[in-house]
C-alpha positions, 0 to 999 in steps of 0.5 A: 511506540513499538513495531513488530519483526515477526522474522525475529523470534527472540524479541519481536517488539522493538521500540521505534528509533528515532533519528534526531537528525532530520532529512532536509527536502527543499521546498522546490524539490518537494513540489516536484515530488508532490506533483510526481506523487499525485500524478503516479496515483492518479494513473494508477488508479485508472489503471485498477479501474480499467482492469476491473472493468474494460481492460483498454490497456491490455487490449492495446497492448500497453499492459501484458496479458500474461502479467495480469493472468499471473497476478495474485493480487487480481481479484475476480470478485472485483471484476465489474466494480467502480468505487465512488470517484473511481478511486480504489487506492486512497491512501498510498505508501511510495517508497522513494529513494535518493541516489549519491547523484541527488535523484529521487527515485521511486523504488515501489508503490504501496497500495494494499495496507500502506502503513507506516504514517503514524510513525512520521507523525510521532516523529514530527511531534518529538522533533518539535519538543526537541528543537523548537528553535528549528521550527521558529527559525525555518520555514517548515511545511506542517504535517498535523493536518494529515489525520484531518485530510484522512477523515474528510477523504473517508467522509467523502466515500460515505454511501449513507447521506448523513452529516457525520458518516460513522468511520471504523478502522478494521484491525486484525487485533492487538498482535499486528504488527501495525497495531500502534498505528490502527489505535493511533489513527483511530483515536485521532480520526475519532473513528471506531477502533473495531475487529472483525468479530465486532462487525456484521452484515444484515439481511440489508446488506448494510455493515453494523457494529455491535454495541451494548445498545444494539447495532449501530451502522458503519458507512466507512471502513478504513481496513487494516487486513489484506483482501485474502482475510477480509471476508471468508464468503469471499475469500479465504473461508478460514479467515477469523479476521474478516467480516462474512458478506462484507464484499456483498455490502461493498459491491452493493454500495452499502459501505465504502471500504479504503483502501478498495479490495482488489487495489493490490493488482497495482501494488506488484513489483513487476507491474511497477515497471509498467508505471511510466507506460501506465501514466503515458497511456492514461494521462498523456505524460511522461513520469515526473518521477523515475523508477529504479532501473529494473529487470524483469525475470519473465523476459528471457534476456533480463532473467539471463542477466540477473542470474549472472548477477546475482551478488550484484543486484536486489531480487525482489518477489513480486507481491510481497511487502515490508522487505520480506522475501527479497534477496540482498545479493551483495550481503547473501550467501552462496546458499541464499543466492543458489536458492533464489536462482532455482525459484526464479527459474521455476517462476520467473514471473514472480521476480524482478530485480534492481541494482543496489543504490549508492545513497 
């Protein structure tokens, strides 16, 4: 089991570390977290669908137009589309953190191509082998049914009314940092693992997989490729990872894609700061799980505070993921902080900051 660190040029493939001391969460606390995550994802899906259609939340002044206009992940190609069930983000990887006072905060939402669940499943399998007595003596909620639930979710999206929809996991290939997960999930789901060149969109706008027996229709694609590389006809024309015509097939309802293209509009560190308001607007409820207190650099007073306290804050770019492109102020050098100062002043919409938490 390996993962990749692209910033380490000498040894990018590393073995996955396993901590034998589990992080324990009481059932009552988990029920609250579970309810909070469900609430959050329901509101975010309503938010995404609204942005690509009527944009009521913008017209009502709850979500600023300038934030939407500055979003790098808002896809014009998705306007006017409502996916099946109105769901854009079928899988979400929400980062949680527990502060020293015991409060659980949402650190960020990952809605584009969330990754990492396979490591959790493997960790649980190792724990069962190493400490079987723990599972005999304690009531521990199982995670074994994750791939079954994932399969049910994906199969329900199929536009093709067949008993057993054909599901494909679309991977960038063996050199991707999460390739272990792509192959693992494909095997567990009973899905086919494919790369872009393995698929073709035919004249009927259906997606087919090339096989030695001819073309085989694909009903659902669990994509692990970013929007930019998904379809060279719709996004980056130089992409060799995607499938020409895939967006056309999806728009015409001939294939389902999870997560849907364009879902990343809500996977934005600046949008994150508005999630409590988004929940209140669509659901009429207060957020069950709080955000980490945040500062938007697009607001003058908050930007001034961030610039004056770069040595104390964590500064994040709006659209990066996986911890890339961020500044951890207390650990940064004066040169790194000065570099970020210039970047923030040049493009304040693209940055937000949070205090460092004592865990």
